[in-house]
N, C-alpha and C positions, 0 to 999 in steps of 0.2 A: 822474653818477655811472655807469659803465656796469654793465650786470648782472655781470658778474666783478668789478666792484671791490666792487658790494653783497655778491657772495657771503663775499668776502674780510672785508670789514666784519663781516657776521652770526658769521662763525667766528672772529673775533677776539673778540666779545663773547661767546661761549659759553667760547673759551679765559680771558677776563678774569675771568668770571664763574664759573669753577672755582677759577682762583687763587685769586681774594680769598677765597675759602671755606677754603681749603688753607694758602697761603701768605701773600697780602695783598700781590698788588705785579701785580695785573689791568690798571694801568692802562699801565705797560712795554709789554703786548701792543698793546692797543686805540689810543695815544697814537701812536704812531709809525707805527702800520699809517696812520691816518689824515692822517699827515703826509704820507706816501708816494703819498697819491690827492690830493695836493694840498690839503686842508682847511688853512684858517689856522691856526698856534697856537694863538691865543687860543680863537677858535672851535672847534678842536678841543678844548680842556680843558674849555670850556664844556659842548659836547654830551656830551662822555665822562664826565664827572661826572652829568649827568642821567641818558644812558643806563644808566649802571652802579648808577644807585639801587634799580630793581626787583629786579638779580642780587643786592644784599645783604643784601633783604629775604626773597629765594629761600632763600638757604643759610640765616639766622636762623631758616626755618620750620623748614628741614632739620636744624636742631642744637636744635629744641626739646626733645627729652628733657632736652640737655645743661644747657638754661636754667631749668629746673625749680627751683623755689627762688630766683631770683635777683632777685626783683623789687625789692627794695630795692634791691641793688647797683646794677642798671641805671638804676632813677631818679637816683639819688645821681650815677654817673658819667655818664649820659645828658644830664645838665644842663651838664657842662665839655666835652661833644661839641658841643651843638648850639652852643654861646656861641662856643667856637674855631669852628666849621663858617661861622658866621656874618662871624667876622672873617676868615679867610682868604678869604672868599667876596669881601668889599670889598676886601679888599687886592689880588685880582688885579683888577677891576674899577676900583680907583683908583689902580693903579699903571700909567704909560706900559707900551704894548705893547712896547717899548724892553726893558724892564725885567725883563720875563717871557721875552723871546730871552736873556736874559743870566744869569736865576737859572737856569730850567729845565733846561739840562746840567748845573750843578752838582747840581741834586737828585735829577737824572737818576741820577750816578753816586754819588752816596749811597745812593740805593734800589739799586743793583746791589751796593754794597758791604754795605748791610743785609743783601739774600738771600744773599748770598757767607757773610757773618759766622752766619746763622740758627742753625746748628748750636752754635755754642760759644755763641752766647744762649742756647739750647734746653737746655743741660746747665748754665749757670749756675742757670737758673732753678729747675731740676727741683733741683739743690742746696740751693739757698737754701730749697725750701718747707719743711724739716725743721726750720728754725731761727726759724720765724714763727709767729703765731697766726694763725687763720683770723679774718677781718673781711670783714664783707659789702661794704665798700669800701674796703679797704684803708686808708693811713694818710693825711694831707693831702696829701703831696707826689704822694701818686698822682693825685688829682681835680687838681693844677697840672699836672703831666705830661703829664693826659689831654686838657687845655685845649690848651695847647702842642701835642701830634699834632694837637686837632681845626683849629689854624690852618694847619697845615702842609697836613692833609688838604684843606680849601676852597680853598685855593691852588692846589695840585697834585696830591698825593694819592698817588705811585707809593712803595709800601714804609710806607703807614701802617699796615696791618697786622700788620708786622713790628716797627715802633714800640709800638704797643700792645700784645703780645703781650710784648714784653721788659719794659714797665711793670707789666703785670699780674702778670705771674709771679714779679717782683721784691717788690712789693708786697701779695700778695694769696694766700694759702695756699688753692689748690685744683688738679684736676685739670688738666691742659693742657687737655685735650677740652673742659671746662666752660668753660676762660678765651677758648678757641677758639669757643665760641659768645658770649661776652660781647662779645669783638672783632667779632663780623660785627654786633651788632647796634649797638655805637658807630660803627663805620664807616660803617653805612646813615645812622645818624643824622647824622653827619657831611655825607655826600653829601647827603643829604636836605634840610638844610636850605639847605648851598650850591646845591643845585639849585633852589631856591625863589627864591632870588636872583636866579640866571640868569635863569628864566625868567622874571622880573618887567624887569631892566634890559638884559640882555646879550642880543647876535646870539648866537641857534639856530640850528643845522643839523638840522631836524626829522627830515629823512630819514635822518641817521646816527644820531640819538637811537631811532629804532623798530628799528632792526636791531639797536644794542648791546643796547635794553634788551630786545628779545626773546631775544637770543643768551647776557645775562648773567643772565634767567633760567631758563633750559635750563641752563647753567653752573652755576649756583647749585645746582643739585638735582644735578647730576653730581658737584660738588665735596662735598656732603655725604655720597653715596652710594657712588663710589668714589675721590674724590679719595685719602683717606686712605692708599686701596693701590697709590699710584704712587710711582716711588723717588723719593724728596727730592733725592737729587742732580740727575737727570735734571730735575727742573721746575727746579730753580736754574740749572743750566748753561742751560737755554731762556730764562729770562728773562734773566741777565747779556746772552747774545747778543741778545736783542731789545733791552735799553737801551743797547748799545754801537752798536747799527745805529740809534738813535733819537739818540743823539751826534753818529754821524756826519753824520744827516741834519742836525742844527741847524748844526753848526759848518762843513759844507761845500757847503751849499745856499741 
């Protein structure tokens, strides 16, 4: 990897770390960047997942004030995220690489749609908050959907945060900022357990991991401090442009 490519991966890691905290779609930045630099798809996904783990927890630390008093909720829902992340990682490694090449364009497209629909999801979340009692971890169906989202996140993970925010917002009455803190922890757990599986049994590009890890830690703090001030529309459009670029890369290379 050339010096220019290394700088590009580092910058992509910073952007992904920021977006994961604010929006939850950082993989749509780093993954196509790695593809553009010639990293094989499965290796890119594995290395990207490992590299983004420090950024997830950097963002969670940045949201520590919003996480105060959520210990019970995080323990209950964290179990679903851990289990789902393990299953998703095993599916990625167990299914043939051809299946990944077929499935990932669909997942990227779904991720782009979810990012575009995020304003609608957020409005529904805010409206539904008035009709529910506050529960530490929501209903049983919340736990189940967090589990399913963990499987998705362990397998690929683009827009995992958007899915989590939709589930948490509908099932748990709390402020969006506190739920965003919860989302950062749950997504970090998914990436963390998937990363442990990948480290043991998958082919990892450790140079890529290091660059994304450094960038995502920086981005995690930027997202916690400044990310909420960025224009949401600009962020969504940027993510969609990158996602479409990834689709083109997959379909025509």
